[in-house]
C-alpha positions as CSV (number, residue, x, y, z in Angstrom):
1,M,15.5,-5.3,35.1
2,K,11.8,-6.5,35.6
3,K,10.5,-2.9,35.3
4,P,11.8,-2.2,31.8
5,L,10.6,-5.7,30.6
6,L,7.2,-5.2,32.2
7,A,7.0,-1.7,30.4
8,I,7.9,-3.3,27.2
9,A,5.3,-5.9,27.5
10,A,2.7,-3.5,28.5
11,L,3.4,-1.3,25.6
12,G,3.1,-4.4,23.2
13,F,-0.2,-5.5,24.7
14,A,-1.5,-2.0,24.3
15,T,-0.5,-1.8,20.7
16,A,-1.9,-5.3,19.8
17,S,-5.0,-4.4,21.6
18,A,-5.4,-1.1,19.7
19,L,-4.9,-3.0,16.5
20,A,-7.4,-5.7,17.4
21,Q,-10.0,-2.9,18.1
22,Q,-9.6,-1.3,14.8
23,S,-12.4,-2.0,12.7
24,P,-11.7,-3.5,9.1
25,W,-14.4,-1.4,7.6
26,L,-13.6,1.9,5.8
27,V,-16.2,4.1,4.0
28,R,-15.2,6.9,1.6
29,A,-17.1,9.6,-0.2
30,R,-15.5,11.3,-3.1
31,M,-16.3,13.6,-6.0
32,V,-15.0,12.0,-9.2
33,D,-14.2,13.6,-12.5
34,I,-14.9,11.1,-15.4
35,G,-12.8,11.6,-18.5
36,F,-13.6,9.5,-21.5
37,D,-10.9,8.2,-23.8
38,V,-13.0,7.7,-26.8
39,S,-12.0,5.2,-29.6
40,N,-14.9,5.5,-31.9
41,Q,-14.9,2.4,-34.2
42,T,-18.4,2.8,-35.7
43,S,-19.8,4.1,-39.1
44,V,-21.3,7.1,-36.9
45,A,-18.2,9.6,-37.5
46,G,-17.4,11.7,-34.5
47,L,-19.6,9.7,-32.0
48,S,-18.5,10.6,-28.4
49,A,-19.6,11.2,-24.7
50,K,-19.0,14.2,-22.7
51,D,-16.8,14.3,-19.6
52,K,-18.6,14.6,-16.3
53,T,-18.2,15.0,-12.5
54,I,-20.2,12.7,-10.5
55,P,-20.6,11.7,-6.6
56,E,-19.3,8.3,-5.5
57,V,-19.4,6.2,-2.2
58,D,-17.1,3.1,-1.6
59,I,-16.8,0.6,1.0
60,T,-13.6,-1.0,1.9
61,Y,-13.0,-4.2,4.0
62,F,-9.4,-5.0,5.2
63,F,-8.5,-8.8,5.4
64,N,-5.1,-7.5,7.1
65,P,-3.3,-4.3,7.3
66,N,-2.2,-4.6,3.7
67,V,-4.9,-6.5,1.7
68,A,-8.5,-5.0,1.2
69,A,-11.5,-5.3,-1.1
70,E,-13.2,-2.2,-2.2
71,L,-16.7,-1.8,-3.8
72,I,-17.3,1.4,-5.6
73,L,-20.8,2.6,-5.9
74,T,-22.9,5.4,-7.3
75,V,-26.3,6.3,-8.6
76,P,-27.2,5.8,-12.4
77,Q,-25.5,8.9,-14.1
78,K,-26.8,10.5,-17.2
79,H,-24.3,11.3,-20.1
80,D,-24.5,13.5,-23.2
81,V,-23.7,11.8,-26.4
82,T,-22.3,14.0,-29.1
83,V,-21.4,13.8,-32.8
84,G,-18.5,16.2,-34.0
85,G,-19.3,18.2,-30.8
86,A,-23.0,18.6,-31.5
87,A,-25.6,17.0,-28.9
88,V,-27.3,14.0,-30.5
89,G,-29.0,12.4,-27.2
90,T,-28.3,10.8,-23.8
91,F,-27.7,7.6,-22.0
92,K,-27.4,6.5,-18.5
93,H,-25.0,4.1,-16.8
94,L,-24.6,2.5,-13.4
95,P,-21.0,1.3,-12.9
96,P,-20.4,-0.7,-9.6
97,T,-16.6,-1.7,-9.6
98,L,-15.0,-4.1,-7.1
99,T,-11.2,-4.1,-6.7
100,V,-8.7,-6.1,-4.7
101,Q,-6.1,-3.6,-3.1
102,Y,-2.7,-3.7,-1.6
103,H,-2.1,-1.1,1.0
104,F,1.6,0.1,1.7
105,T,2.0,0.6,5.4
106,Q,5.8,1.7,5.7
107,L,5.3,5.4,5.1
108,Q,4.7,7.7,7.9
109,G,1.6,10.1,7.3
110,Y,0.7,8.6,3.9
111,K,-0.9,5.4,3.1
112,P,-0.6,4.6,-0.8
113,Y,-2.4,1.7,-2.5
114,V,-2.8,0.0,-5.8
115,G,-5.6,-2.3,-6.9
116,A,-7.1,-4.2,-9.6
117,G,-10.7,-5.7,-10.3
118,V,-13.7,-5.8,-12.4
119,N,-16.2,-3.2,-13.6
120,Y,-19.7,-4.0,-14.5
121,T,-21.5,-1.2,-16.3
122,K,-25.4,-1.2,-16.8
123,I,-26.3,0.9,-19.8
124,M,-29.9,2.1,-19.8
125,G,-32.2,5.0,-20.8
126,V,-30.8,5.4,-24.3
127,H,-32.3,8.3,-26.1
128,L,-30.3,8.9,-29.4
129,E,-33.2,10.2,-31.5
130,P,-31.1,13.0,-33.2
131,A,-28.2,10.5,-34.0
132,A,-31.0,8.2,-35.7
133,A,-32.3,11.3,-37.7
134,A,-28.7,12.1,-38.8
135,L,-28.0,8.7,-39.9
136,G,-31.6,8.3,-41.7
137,V,-32.7,5.4,-39.6
138,G,-35.4,4.8,-37.0
139,K,-33.5,4.1,-34.1
140,V,-30.0,4.1,-32.7
141,D,-29.3,1.9,-29.5
142,L,-26.5,0.6,-27.3
143,D,-25.6,-2.7,-25.5
144,N,-27.4,-3.2,-22.0
145,D,-24.1,-3.9,-20.2
146,S,-20.4,-4.0,-20.4
147,V,-17.8,-6.0,-18.4
148,G,-14.0,-4.9,-18.1
149,L,-10.9,-4.6,-16.2
150,A,-10.5,-1.9,-13.7
151,L,-7.0,-0.5,-12.4
152,Q,-6.6,1.8,-9.4
153,A,-4.0,3.8,-7.5
154,G,-4.5,6.1,-4.6
155,V,-3.4,7.4,-1.2
156,D,-4.9,7.9,2.1
157,I,-3.7,10.9,4.3
158,P,-4.8,10.3,8.1
159,I,-6.4,13.4,9.6
160,D,-6.9,11.6,13.0
161,Q,-7.7,8.2,14.1
162,N,-10.8,7.7,12.1
163,W,-10.7,10.3,9.2
164,S,-8.6,10.6,6.2
165,F,-8.3,12.5,2.9
166,N,-8.3,10.4,-0.2
167,V,-7.2,10.9,-3.7
168,D,-7.8,8.0,-6.1
169,I,-7.2,7.3,-9.8
170,K,-9.1,4.5,-11.7
171,R,-8.9,3.3,-15.4
172,V,-11.9,1.2,-16.6
173,N,-12.4,-0.6,-19.7
174,L,-15.9,0.3,-21.0
175,K,-17.2,-0.2,-24.4
176,T,-20.6,-0.8,-26.2
177,R,-21.8,-1.9,-29.6
178,V,-23.8,0.7,-31.3
179,Y,-26.8,-0.5,-33.3
180,A,-28.9,1.2,-36.0
181,D,-32.3,-0.3,-36.5
182,G,-31.0,-3.4,-34.7
183,N,-28.0,-3.8,-37.0
184,S,-24.5,-3.4,-35.4
185,V,-22.6,-0.4,-36.9
186,G,-19.5,-0.9,-34.8
187,T,-18.0,-0.4,-31.2
188,L,-17.7,2.6,-29.1
189,K,-14.9,2.4,-26.6
190,L,-15.3,4.9,-23.8
191,N,-12.5,3.7,-21.5
192,P,-13.0,6.2,-18.6
193,T,-10.1,7.7,-16.4
194,L,-11.6,8.6,-13.0
195,I,-9.8,11.1,-10.6
196,G,-11.6,11.3,-7.3
197,V,-10.7,13.3,-4.1
198,G,-12.9,12.9,-0.8
199,L,-13.0,11.9,2.7
200,G,-12.8,8.6,4.4
201,Y,-13.9,7.2,7.8
202,R,-12.6,4.2,9.3
203,F,-14.9,2.6,12.1
């Protein structure tokens, strides 16, 4: 009777030890397709931004096996601006996003999660001279930043003890005021959907 009890105790100790040694840090690298869902509420008819694929890195910290926080990072990205499909300039944006996630741990071979948080977008490098010429004004500009809700869902598929394959979808509220010679001419809502695939490493 003692031997089975000792074996169970040893197994429990080994499992607890392995969990205790697992790092709370997870780093992923993804390629992300940005699809803008444009709602143009400005006097500039047809104003929009072109979709783009960008690299992304995120850092996740697990408070426990189910709850984690993820910081999503990239470098400033340059986007083409169009009116009626014709290029009228560019702008850059830097969109760090912080989400709180719940990870489902009941499934074998799959680790899905959902998350919600906040996106802060810094808008810079605005060059819309062709748009200004089309409007007959000296300058067209955008707000310097945007703050909005971010929603997220994804799944990690373990490859081995450390590596995993990741698929992730985010929806971000992103909008900016549009100005002509300093006067507001309306709001451009970009509200991108971001679909990413990549690899994760759990330290």
